[in-house]
DOTI-422837 format. One line per field, with one value per residue (C-alpha): residue number from 1; x, y, z. Coordinates in Angstrom, 1 decimal, always signed. Each point is the difference from the previous one (the first is absolute). Example, Ala and Ser with C-alpha at 12.3 -4.5 7.8 and 13.67 -1.06 7.14 Angstrom:
num: 1  2
X: +12.3  +1.4
Y: -4.5  +3.4
Z: +7.8  -0.7
***
This chain:
num: 1  2  3  4  5  6  7  8  9  10  11  12  13  14  15  16  17  18  19  20  21  22  23  24  25  26  27  28  29  30  31  32  33  34  35  36  37  38  39  40  41  42  43  44  45  46  47  48  49  50  51  52  53  54  55  56  57  58  59  60  61  62  63  64  65  66  67  68  69  70  71  72  73  74  75  76  77  78  79  80  81  82  83  84  85  86  87  88  89  90  91  92  93  94  95  96  97  98  99  100  101  102  103  104  105  106  107  108  109  110  111  112  113  114  115  116  117  118  119  120  121  122  123  124  125  126  127  128  129  130  131  132  133  134  135  136  137  138  139  140  141  142  143  144  145  146  147  148  149  150  151  152  153  154  155  156  157  158  159  160  161  162  163  164  165  166  167  168  169  170  171  172  173  174  175  176  177  178  179  180  181  182  183  184  185  186  187  188  189  190  191  192  193  194  195  196  197  198  199  200  201  202  203  204  205  206  207  208  209  210  211  212  213  214  215  216  217  218  219  220  221  222  223  224  225  226  227  228  229  230  231  232  233  234  235  236  237  238  239  240  241  242  243  244  245  246  247  248  249  250  251  252  253  254  255  256  257  258  259  260  261  262  263  264  265  266  267  268  269  270  271  272  273  274  275  276  277  278  279  280  281  282  283  284  285  286  287  288  289  290  291  292  293  294  295  296  297  298  299  300  301  302  303  304  305  306  307  308  309  310  311  312  313  314  315  316  317  318  319  320  321  322  323  324  325  326  327  328  329  330  331  332  333  334  335  336  337  338  339  340  341  342  343  344  345  346  347  348  349  350  351  352  353  354  355  356  357  358  359  360  361  362  363  364  365  366  367  368  369  370  371  372  373  374  375  376  377  378  379  380  381  382  383  384  385  386  387  388  389  390  391  392  393  394  395  396  397  398  399  400  401  402  403  404  405  406  407  408  409  410  411  412  413  414  415  416  417  418  419  420  421  422  423  424  425  426  427  428  429  430  431  432  433  434  435  436  437  438  439  440  441  442  443  444  445  446  447  448  449  450  451  452  453  454  455  456  457  458  459  460  461  462  463  464  465  466  467  468  469  470  471  472  473  474  475  476  477  478  479  480  481  482  483  484  485  486  487  488  489  490  491  492  493  494  495  496  497  498  499  500  501  502  503  504  505  506  507  508  509  510  511  512  513  514  515  516  517  518  519  520  521  522  523  524  525  526  527  528  529  530  531  532  533  534  535  536  537  538  539  540  541  542  543  544  545  546  547  548  549  550  551  552  553  554  555  556  557  558  559  560  561  562  563  564  565  566  567  568  569  570  571  572  573  574  575  576  577  578  579  580  581  582  583  584  585  586  587  588  589  590  591  592  593  594  595  596  597  598  599  600  601  602  603  604  605  606  607  608  609  610  611  612  613  614  615  616  617  618  619  620  621  622  623  624  625  626  627  628  629  630  631  632  633  634  635  636  637  638  639  640  641  642  643  644  645  646  647  648  649  650  651  652  653  654  655  656  657  658  659  660  661  662  663  664  665  666  667  668
X: +36.5  -1.4  -3.7  -2.1  -1.8  +3.4  +1.2  -3.2  +0.3  +3.6  -0.8  -2.8  +2.2  +2.6  -2.5  -1.6  +3.4  +1.1  -3.2  +0.0  +3.6  +0.8  +2.5  +3.5  -0.9  +1.9  -1.1  +0.9  -2.7  +0.1  -1.8  -0.9  +1.6  +1.2  -2.5  +0.7  +1.9  -2.3  +0.7  +0.3  -1.2  +1.5  -1.3  +0.8  -0.8  +1.0  +1.9  -0.3  +2.2  -2.1  +2.6  -1.0  +1.1  -0.5  +0.6  +1.3  +2.5  +1.8  +0.9  +3.7  -0.6  +0.9  -3.3  -3.0  -1.4  -3.6  -1.1  -3.7  -0.3  -3.1  +0.0  -0.7  +0.7  +1.8  +2.0  +1.3  +1.1  +1.7  +1.8  +0.8  +3.6  +0.3  -1.4  +2.6  +2.8  -1.0  +0.2  +3.4  +1.4  -1.0  -0.1  +3.7  -0.5  -2.5  -3.3  -2.8  -2.1  -3.3  -3.1  -3.4  -2.9  -3.1  -2.3  -3.0  +0.1  +3.7  +1.3  +3.4  -1.3  -0.5  +2.8  +3.0  +0.2  -0.4  +2.5  +2.5  -0.5  +0.6  +3.3  -1.2  +1.9  -0.9  -2.6  -3.7  -2.1  -3.6  -2.4  -3.1  -2.1  +1.4  +0.7  +3.6  -0.8  -2.8  +2.2  +2.8  -2.4  +0.8  -1.9  +1.7  +2.0  +3.7  -0.3  +3.3  +0.1  +3.2  -0.2  +2.6  +0.6  +1.4  -3.5  -2.2  -1.3  -0.5  +3.0  -1.0  -3.1  -0.2  +1.5  +2.9  +2.4  -0.4  +0.9  +3.8  +0.7  -2.0  +1.8  +3.4  -0.8  -1.2  +3.0  +2.2  -2.0  -1.5  -3.5  -2.3  -3.8  -2.0  -0.2  -3.4  -0.6  -2.7  +0.7  -1.3  -1.3  -3.6  -2.1  -0.3  -3.5  -0.3  -3.8  +0.3  +1.8  -2.4  -2.7  -1.5  +1.6  -1.3  -3.3  +1.4  -2.1  +1.8  -3.1  -0.8  +3.5  +2.8  -1.2  -0.9  +3.5  +1.7  -2.2  +0.7  +3.7  +1.5  -1.8  +1.1  +3.4  -0.7  -2.1  +0.7  +2.1  +0.8  +3.4  -0.5  +1.8  -3.1  -3.8  -2.1  -3.4  -1.6  -0.2  +2.3  +2.7  -0.3  +0.2  +2.9  +2.1  -1.3  +3.3  +1.7  -2.7  +0.7  +3.7  -0.1  -2.4  +2.3  +3.0  -1.8  +0.9  -3.5  -1.8  +3.1  -1.3  +2.8  -0.9  -0.1  -3.6  +0.5  +1.3  -2.0  -3.1  +0.2  -2.2  -0.3  +1.1  +0.4  +0.9  -2.2  -1.2  +0.8  -3.3  +0.4  +3.5  -1.0  -3.1  +2.1  +2.8  -2.3  -2.1  +3.2  +1.1  -3.4  +0.7  -1.7  -3.5  -2.3  -3.3  -3.3  -1.3  +0.9  +3.4  -0.3  +3.4  -1.0  -2.9  +2.3  +1.9  +3.3  +2.2  +2.4  -0.9  +2.5  -0.1  -0.9  -1.2  -2.0  +0.9  +2.5  -0.5  +3.5  +2.6  +3.7  +2.1  +3.6  +2.3  +0.5  +3.2  +1.6  +1.3  +2.8  -0.1  +3.0  +1.9  -0.5  -1.9  +0.5  -3.2  -1.6  -1.6  -2.1  -2.4  -3.3  -2.0  -3.1  -3.0  -2.4  -0.8  -0.9  +1.1  -2.0  +0.0  +0.9  -1.8  +1.5  +2.5  +0.4  +2.6  -0.4  +3.2  +0.9  +2.3  -0.2  +3.1  +2.3  -1.3  +1.6  -1.6  -1.2  -0.1  -1.5  +0.3  -1.4  +2.5  -0.5  +1.1  -0.3  +0.6  +2.2  +0.3  +2.5  +0.1  +1.0  -0.1  +1.7  -2.1  +1.3  -2.0  -3.3  -3.0  -3.0  -0.1  -2.8  +0.5  +2.0  +0.0  +1.6  -0.4  -3.5  -1.2  -1.3  -2.4  +0.4  -3.2  +0.0  -1.6  -3.4  +0.2  +3.6  +1.6  +3.2  +0.1  +0.9  +1.0  -1.3  +3.5  +3.3  +0.1  +0.1  +3.4  +0.6  +2.6  +0.0  +1.9  +0.0  +1.5  +0.8  -1.2  +1.5  -2.3  +0.2  -3.1  -1.4  -1.8  -2.4  -1.8  -3.0  -1.2  -3.6  -0.9  -3.3  -1.1  -2.5  -3.0  +0.0  -1.8  +0.8  +3.7  +1.6  +0.6  +3.5  +3.4  +1.2  +3.7  +2.6  +3.3  +2.7  +2.1  +3.2  +3.0  +3.0  +2.3  -1.1  +2.8  -1.1  +2.7  +0.4  -2.1  -2.1  -3.6  -1.6  +2.1  -1.6  -0.1  -2.2  -0.7  -2.4  -1.2  -1.0  -3.5  +0.4  -3.8  -3.1  -1.0  -2.8  +1.7  -2.0  +2.3  +3.4  +1.9  +3.1  +2.7  +3.0  +1.6  +0.6  +1.6  -2.9  -1.0  -2.5  -1.2  -1.9  -1.1  -0.7  -0.8  +1.8  -1.9  +1.5  -1.0  +2.2  -2.8  +0.4  -2.8  +0.6  -1.9  +1.2  +1.8  +1.1  +1.7  +1.0  +0.8  -0.5  +1.6  -2.5  -3.0  +0.5  -3.2  -1.1  -1.5  -2.7  -1.2  -3.7  -0.1  +2.5  +2.3  +0.6  +3.8  +0.9  +3.0  +3.1  -0.8  +2.3  -1.1  +2.4  +0.4  +1.9  +1.2  +1.7  +1.9  +0.7  +3.4  +0.3  -0.1  -3.5  -1.4  -0.8  -0.1  +3.5  +2.2  +3.2  +0.2  +3.8  -0.1  -0.2  -3.0  -0.5  -2.5  -0.4  -2.5  +0.2  -1.8  +3.3  +0.7  -2.4  -2.3  -1.7  -2.9  -3.4  -2.4  -2.4  -3.3  -1.4  -1.3  +0.9  -2.9  +0.8  -0.1  -3.0  -0.2  -0.7  +2.8  +2.9  +3.1  +2.9  +2.4  -1.1  +1.5  +3.3  +0.1  -0.5  +2.5  +2.6  -0.1  +0.4  +3.7  +0.2  -2.7  +1.9  +2.9  -1.2  -0.5  -0.6  -2.3  +1.6  +0.4  +3.8  +2.3  +3.0  +2.9  -1.5  -3.2  +1.7  +0.0  -0.7  +1.5  -1.5  +1.1  +3.5  +0.3  -1.1  +2.4  +3.0  -1.0  -1.6  +2.3  -0.8  -3.8  -0.1  +0.3  -0.7  +2.4  -2.5  +0.7  -3.2  -1.6  -3.4  -2.4  +1.4  +3.5  -1.1  -2.0  +3.1  +2.1  -2.5  +0.0  +3.7  +0.0  -0.2  -3.3  +0.1  -2.8  +0.8  +1.3  +1.1  -1.7  -3.1  -2.1  +1.0  -2.1  -3.0  -3.0  -2.3  -3.2  +0.9  +2.3  +2.3  +3.2  -1.7  -3.0  -3.3
Y: -203.8  +1.7  -0.9  +0.3  +3.1  +1.6  -0.7  +1.5  +3.1  +0.5  -0.3  +2.5  +2.4  -0.1  +0.5  +3.0  +1.5  -0.5  +1.6  +2.9  +1.2  +2.5  -1.0  +0.3  +0.0  -2.3  -2.2  +2.4  +2.7  +2.8  -1.1  -3.4  -3.5  -1.7  -2.6  -3.6  -2.1  -2.3  -3.7  -1.8  -3.5  -2.7  -0.5  -1.9  +1.4  -1.1  +2.3  +0.8  -3.1  -2.4  -0.1  +0.0  +2.8  -0.4  +3.0  -1.8  -2.0  +3.3  +0.3  +0.3  +3.2  +3.4  +1.3  -1.0  +2.7  -0.4  +2.6  +0.1  -0.6  +0.9  -0.5  +3.2  +2.2  +3.3  +0.2  -3.6  +0.8  +3.2  -1.6  -3.4  +0.9  +1.1  -3.4  -1.8  +2.3  -0.8  -3.7  +0.4  +2.2  -2.2  -3.5  -0.6  +1.3  -2.7  +1.8  -1.9  +2.3  -1.2  +1.5  -0.9  -0.2  +0.3  +1.8  -2.1  -1.6  +0.0  -2.7  -1.1  +0.7  +3.6  +0.6  -1.8  +1.9  +3.3  -0.8  -1.2  +3.2  +2.1  -1.8  -1.7  -3.3  -0.6  -2.6  +1.2  -1.8  -0.6  +0.7  -1.4  +0.0  +3.3  -1.5  +1.1  +3.6  +0.2  -1.1  +2.4  +2.9  +0.7  +3.0  +1.3  -1.1  +0.7  -0.3  -1.3  -2.1  -1.0  -3.0  -0.6  -3.8  +0.2  +0.8  -0.5  +3.5  +2.9  +2.3  +2.4  +0.7  +2.7  +1.1  -2.0  +3.0  +0.1  -3.6  +0.2  +1.6  -2.8  -2.6  +1.5  -0.3  -3.6  -1.1  +1.6  -1.8  +3.1  +0.2  +3.0  +0.8  -0.8  +2.7  +0.6  +2.2  +0.0  -1.3  +1.9  -2.9  -0.6  -1.6  -3.8  -1.3  -2.6  -0.8  -2.2  +2.7  +1.4  -2.7  -1.5  -3.4  -0.9  -0.5  -3.0  -3.0  -3.0  -2.2  +1.2  +1.1  -1.6  -3.5  -1.0  +1.0  -2.0  -3.0  +0.2  +0.8  -1.0  -2.9  -2.6  +0.1  +1.6  -2.7  -3.1  -2.3  +2.6  +1.3  +3.4  +0.5  +1.3  -0.2  +2.9  -1.6  +2.6  +3.7  -0.1  -1.9  +2.3  +3.1  -1.4  -0.5  +3.2  +1.9  -3.0  -0.2  +3.6  -0.6  -3.1  +1.8  +3.1  -2.2  -2.4  -3.1  -1.2  -1.5  -1.6  +0.0  +2.2  +0.8  +3.8  +1.1  +1.8  -3.0  -3.0  -1.7  -3.3  -2.9  -0.6  +3.6  +0.5  +3.7  +2.7  +2.6  +3.7  +0.7  -2.9  +1.0  +3.6  -1.1  -2.2  +2.5  +2.9  -2.1  -0.9  +3.6  +1.0  -2.3  -3.2  +1.0  -2.9  +1.7  -1.6  -3.4  -3.6  -1.2  -2.0  -1.8  -1.2  -1.9  -2.1  -3.1  +0.4  -3.1  -0.6  -3.3  -2.9  -0.1  +3.4  -1.7  -2.7  -3.6  -1.1  -2.9  -1.2  +0.9  -0.4  +0.2  +1.2  -2.0  +1.7  +1.9  +1.1  +3.6  +1.1  +3.3  +1.4  -0.6  -0.1  -2.9  -1.2  -0.5  -3.4  -1.8  -2.9  -2.0  -1.2  -2.8  +1.2  -1.1  +0.0  -3.3  +1.7  +3.1  +3.2  +3.6  +2.2  +3.4  +1.1  -0.7  +1.4  -0.5  -0.5  +1.0  -1.0  +2.9  +3.0  +1.7  -2.8  -0.5  +2.2  -1.7  -3.2  -0.9  -3.1  -2.1  -3.2  -2.9  -3.5  -3.5  -2.0  +2.1  -1.6  +1.1  +2.8  +0.8  +3.5  +1.6  +3.1  +2.6  -1.1  -3.2  +1.8  +0.2  +2.3  +2.2  -0.5  +3.5  +1.1  +1.7  +3.2  +2.3  +1.5  -2.3  -3.6  -0.7  -0.3  +0.3  -0.8  +2.6  -0.9  -3.0  -0.8  -2.8  -2.0  -3.8  -2.2  -3.4  -3.2  -1.3  +1.5  +2.7  +3.6  +1.5  +3.0  +2.6  +1.2  +2.9  +0.3  +2.9  -0.4  +2.9  -0.6  -2.8  -3.7  -1.2  -2.8  +0.7  -2.4  +1.7  -1.4  +0.8  -0.3  -0.7  +0.8  -1.6  +0.8  -2.3  -2.8  +1.1  +3.6  +0.0  +3.4  +1.0  +1.3  -0.8  +2.6  +0.4  +1.7  +1.3  +1.7  +3.0  +0.1  +2.3  -2.0  +2.9  +2.5  +1.9  +2.4  +2.4  +0.5  +2.7  +0.6  +1.1  +0.0  -2.4  -0.8  -3.5  -1.4  -3.1  -1.0  -2.9  -0.1  -1.5  -2.5  -0.7  +1.9  -0.5  +1.0  +1.4  -0.6  +1.0  +1.1  -1.1  +2.1  -1.4  +1.4  -0.2  +2.6  +2.6  +0.0  +3.7  +0.5  -1.9  +0.7  -2.2  +1.2  -1.5  +1.5  -0.8  -0.6  +3.5  +1.4  +1.1  -0.8  -0.7  -0.2  -2.8  +0.1  +2.6  -0.8  +3.1  -2.1  -3.7  -1.8  -3.3  -0.9  +0.3  -1.8  +0.1  -1.2  +2.9  -1.4  +2.5  +0.9  -0.4  -2.5  +1.6  -1.3  +0.3  -0.4  -1.9  +2.2  +1.9  +0.3  -0.3  +2.2  +0.1  +3.0  +0.0  +2.1  -1.5  +1.7  -1.0  +3.1  +0.5  +1.5  -3.5  -1.4  -3.6  +0.2  -2.7  +1.9  +3.3  -0.2  -3.1  -0.1  -2.3  -2.4  -2.7  -2.7  -2.4  +1.2  +2.9  +1.8  -0.1  +1.4  -1.0  +1.6  -2.1  +0.4  -2.8  +0.2  -1.9  -0.4  -2.3  -0.2  +1.0  -2.9  -2.5  -1.9  -2.9  -2.2  +1.5  +0.8  +2.0  -0.5  +0.9  +3.6  +0.1  -1.4  +2.9  +2.5  -1.7  +0.2  +3.8  +0.3  +0.5  +2.9  +1.9  -0.4  +2.1  +2.1  +3.2  +2.2  -2.6  +0.1  -3.8  -0.1  +0.1  +2.3  -0.5  +2.7  -1.9  -3.2  +0.2  -2.3  -3.4  -1.1  +3.1  -0.2  -3.6  +1.1  +2.9  -2.4  -1.5  +3.0  -0.1  -3.6  +0.4  +2.9  -2.2  +2.6  +2.5  +2.9  +1.0  -1.5  -3.3  -0.8  -2.7  -2.6  +0.5  +0.0  -3.2  -1.7  +1.2  -1.0  -3.6  -0.3  +1.4  -2.3  -0.2  +1.5  +0.5  +3.6  +3.2  -0.3  -3.1  +0.0  +0.3  -3.4  -1.5  +2.3  -1.9  +2.1  -1.1  -0.2  +3.1  -1.4  +1.3  +2.5  +0.4  +1.8
Z: -154.3  -3.0  -0.5  -3.1  +1.5  +0.8  -3.5  -1.5  +2.2  -0.9  -3.7  +0.3  +2.0  -2.7  -2.7  +1.7  +0.7  -3.7  -1.1  +2.4  -0.1  -2.7  -2.6  +1.3  +3.7  +2.3  +2.8  +2.8  +0.3  +2.5  +3.2  -1.3  +0.0  -3.1  -1.3  +1.0  -2.5  -2.0  +0.5  -3.3  +0.0  -2.2  -3.5  -3.2  -3.5  -3.5  -2.3  -3.7  -0.8  +2.2  +2.7  +3.7  +2.3  +3.7  +2.3  +3.1  -2.1  -0.5  +3.6  -0.9  -2.0  +1.4  -1.2  -2.2  -2.3  -1.4  -2.6  -0.9  -3.7  -2.1  -3.7  -2.0  +3.0  -1.0  +3.2  -0.5  -3.5  +1.1  +2.9  -1.5  -0.6  +3.7  +1.1  -2.1  +1.2  +3.6  -0.7  -1.7  +2.8  +2.9  -1.4  +0.6  +3.6  +0.9  -0.8  -1.8  -2.2  -1.5  -1.6  +1.5  -2.5  +2.2  -2.4  -0.8  -3.4  -0.5  -2.3  -1.3  -3.5  +0.9  +2.5  -1.5  -3.3  +1.7  +2.7  -2.6  -2.0  +3.0  +0.7  +3.2  +0.6  +3.7  +1.1  -0.4  +2.6  -0.9  +3.0  -1.6  +3.2  +1.1  +3.5  +0.0  -1.1  +2.5  +2.9  -1.0  -0.3  -3.6  -1.3  -3.2  -3.0  +0.5  +3.8  +1.2  +3.2  +1.6  +2.4  +2.7  +0.1  +3.6  +1.3  -3.1  +0.4  -2.4  +0.2  -2.8  -2.0  -2.7  -3.3  -1.4  +0.2  +3.8  +0.6  -0.3  +3.4  +1.7  -2.1  +0.8  +3.7  -0.2  -2.1  +2.7  +2.8  +1.5  +1.5  -0.4  +0.3  -3.1  -2.6  -1.5  -3.2  -2.7  -3.5  -3.0  -2.2  -0.8  +2.8  -0.1  +0.9  +2.7  +0.1  +3.1  +2.1  +2.5  -0.3  +3.1  -0.2  +3.4  -1.8  -1.9  +1.0  +1.4  -0.6  -3.5  -1.4  +2.0  +0.9  -3.6  -1.2  +2.8  -0.8  -3.7  +0.0  +3.4  +1.8  -2.6  +1.6  +3.3  +1.7  +2.1  -2.1  -2.6  -1.0  +1.6  +3.3  +1.8  -0.4  -1.3  +0.8  +2.3  +0.5  +3.0  -1.9  -2.9  +2.1  +2.1  -3.2  -1.7  +0.2  -1.6  -2.7  -0.9  -0.1  -2.2  -2.4  -0.3  -0.5  -2.3  +2.0  +0.1  -1.8  -1.5  -3.6  -1.2  -3.6  -0.7  -0.2  -3.4  -2.0  -1.0  +1.4  +1.8  +1.2  +3.8  +0.6  +3.7  -0.1  +1.6  -2.4  +0.6  +1.7  +2.4  +0.9  +0.7  +2.0  +2.2  +0.6  +0.6  +2.5  +1.9  +0.0  +1.4  +3.0  -1.4  +1.3  +0.8  -1.0  +0.2  -1.0  +0.7  -0.9  -3.3  +0.5  +3.5  -1.5  -2.2  +1.3  -1.7  -0.6  -2.9  -1.7  +0.2  -3.9  -1.5  -3.2  +1.7  +0.6  -2.7  -2.4  +0.9  +2.6  -0.4  +3.2  -0.3  +2.3  +3.4  +0.3  +3.3  -0.4  +2.3  +1.8  -1.9  -3.3  -3.7  -1.5  -3.6  -2.0  +0.5  -3.0  +1.2  -2.2  +1.3  -1.7  -1.9  +2.1  -3.0  -1.7  -3.3  -1.9  +0.6  -1.1  +3.0  +0.5  +3.3  +2.8  +3.4  +2.7  +3.8  +1.7  +3.6  +0.7  -2.4  +1.4  -1.1  -3.6  -2.6  -2.9  -1.5  -3.7  -1.6  -3.1  -1.4  -0.4  -1.6  +0.9  +3.2  +3.1  +2.7  +3.7  +0.4  -3.7  -1.2  -3.5  -1.5  -1.6  -3.4  +0.4  +0.7  -2.3  +0.6  +3.1  +2.5  +1.5  +3.0  +3.4  +1.0  +2.9  -0.1  -2.7  +0.5  -2.8  -3.8  -2.1  -3.6  -2.4  -1.5  -2.5  +0.8  +1.9  +0.7  -0.7  +2.9  -1.2  +1.7  +0.9  +1.2  +2.6  +1.0  +0.4  +2.3  +0.3  +3.6  +1.5  +3.8  +1.9  +3.7  +2.2  +3.4  +1.3  -0.8  -1.7  -2.2  -3.2  -1.6  -2.9  -1.8  -3.5  -0.9  -3.6  -1.7  -3.3  -2.7  +0.2  -2.5  -3.1  +0.7  -1.0  -1.0  -3.6  +0.4  +1.6  +2.5  -0.2  +2.2  -1.2  +2.0  -1.3  +2.1  +0.0  +1.2  -0.9  +2.7  +1.8  +2.8  +1.3  +3.7  +1.4  -3.1  +0.8  -3.4  -2.1  -3.4  -1.6  -2.7  -2.1  -2.8  -2.0  -3.7  -0.6  -2.9  -0.4  +0.8  +3.6  +2.4  +3.1  +3.2  +2.9  +1.4  +3.1  +0.8  +2.3  +1.7  +3.4  +2.8  -2.3  -2.5  -0.3  -2.8  -3.0  -3.2  -2.8  -3.6  -3.4  -2.9  -3.2  -3.4  -1.1  +2.8  +2.3  +3.6  +2.5  +3.8  +1.6  +3.6  +2.1  +3.6  +1.4  +3.0  -0.2  +3.4  +0.5  +2.6  -2.3  -3.3  -2.0  -3.4  -2.0  -2.4  -2.5  +0.2  -3.8  -1.5  -2.5  -3.6  -0.6  -3.7  -1.1  -0.3  +3.2  +3.0  +3.6  +2.0  +3.8  +1.5  +3.6  +2.5  +2.9  +3.4  +1.3  +2.2  +3.8  -0.5  -0.7  +3.5  -1.5  -1.6  +1.4  -0.9  -1.9  -0.3  -2.3  -3.8  -0.6  -2.9  -0.9  +2.6  +1.5  +3.7  +1.3  +0.8  -3.7  -2.7  -2.8  -2.9  -1.1  -1.7  -0.6  -2.8  +0.1  -3.5  -2.8  -3.6  -2.4  -2.3  +2.8  +1.6  +2.4  -3.0  -2.1  +2.2  -1.1  +2.5  -2.8  +0.4  +3.5  -1.4  -2.5  +2.8  +2.2  -2.8  +0.2  +3.8  +0.2  -2.4  +1.9  +3.2  -1.1  -2.9  +1.9  -3.1  -1.5  -3.4  -0.3  +0.4  +2.9  +0.3  +2.5  +2.2  +0.4  +1.2  +3.8  +2.9  +0.3  -3.3  -1.8  +1.4  -1.3  -3.4  +0.1  +0.1  -3.3  -1.7  -3.0  -0.6  +0.5  -2.3  -3.0  -2.7  +1.8  -0.1  +3.7  +1.3  +0.8  -1.5  +1.1  -2.4  +1.3  +3.6  -0.4  -1.4  +2.9  +2.7  -1.3  +0.5  +3.5  +3.1  +2.0  +3.4  +2.6  +0.8  -1.6  -3.6  -1.1  +2.1  -3.1  -1.2  +2.8  -0.6  -1.4  -2.1  +1.6  +3.6  +0.2  +2.5  +1.4  +2.3  +2.1  -0.4
***
């Protein structure tokens, strides 16, 4: 078993060997043993395009090459063509080649233009905390490290020109002692290297981080699988803590740290991440002082927002151990005798493993036992539940009106997981006090792409959709949604002057943690803007959650199918509680279908852009839909065609059932 101390000794040995050996010398030295191969631990970093790259997902590669990049370095500029030539020569042979940007202060704004000018097209991994460069023993720019995925050890370290012999051997399946040489680029500073991290205080440094960032989930009754409420528990799970921080699995607030600022941000900052990782690598020392965590009685509350003003119980459902369940759409009578403005909802789930998502919507009329309602009948949304997210908090001065009669409609998606269970979810509703009603109506709108087509085996397949903003709005938050093949997502606003501003970048989308991302400062979006969501989907064998990488995947409700959805949480600037403007939502809804398929965002559809079930239906009648015979379909022509097409729940006509406010075919 490889312990933390063993790992650190191996890394130090490799670093010393790399520093001490003269340029060009090999591992075998007269009268001495070759240095031990450095074990390379798993990591995940985002690249220049905000795409996630995880080392251990590349286990099918013949080799992984990491080249230390440093902007402005003379050696990097001189050798750039060699880096690209190496990638070209070995890419088809199953070798992954990437640049590793570990120098402090590197940014995409600095690196991307330079790399493009140098002709570098490979992924550039941003190692903001330097943890990957530290563990690999990187010392100089241009240092080329070849990793053997069979053992996850370093097979070569040195100048790029010396890597080919090792790569040829790995491609051929040969094993050999590691080769260590010295690269010639400028030194890269690693300020934490060599520090006495065993002096990090558990009491003063570690326990406060754990309490602030971990115990909310990792406590009795919390969603975390184990408690982290004492030193012994933290130390026992310390190797796992290091691993989930290096692979960015925890905390599961997945927004890239360089884009946007958000409320309720659960991420650790760079200093907290480095402190925790270095403490673990130092052996998780106890140090002196009383354990601050042991003094606290941890217990997750039954209702995280306090006792609700009203509780709505969804009818109990018996879930079989196996099979695929259709969505259920029950309606529960509204328990409130009078209309109120809602400020929050939260969900209490019996069995978290079985609930894929829950969506809600207000419906009118008398509610009868066993009643159901389609999403087309819904009014305002009361929020929803998704894995990792149970509460919905309205932004300041905004609310949702809950009428005094009718009911609450639900869209419930349950996924069997091998054990029969019964789920009886409760939703708690919190209202504004009388006399303190909100000023504005919070609205929710779903951007969906029903035309997605994901080829078999594709690892970074791109899709996008947008919506035209017809009236000025205040954008509060964003909720992306996809299924098991969701890879990455970004959201941007393109203003009428053509300038584009990125609001959210998630290099890794995780189906198990579906968060709402509310902007720290709400954004005024002028009329004539576009809100654009860009996704990649991973339908490859490298995706451990992929149900079947051999299938072409299209839009569908089940988790084995796929979705592209983005929910916007906003208000109209010309709307108040006293003067509501539901017609604005109708204007935005009218532009949904063109944004689904208009990949070049020019406001018209060509035959090449018509894909997926919906696009294929339109292809059949393209000549008729193109009324002015200009070779494209504009919004007016598309609207006319959509009115003539039959309504269907899934695929081509799913949009016909998508209410603007509730955002329904799909989960969040």
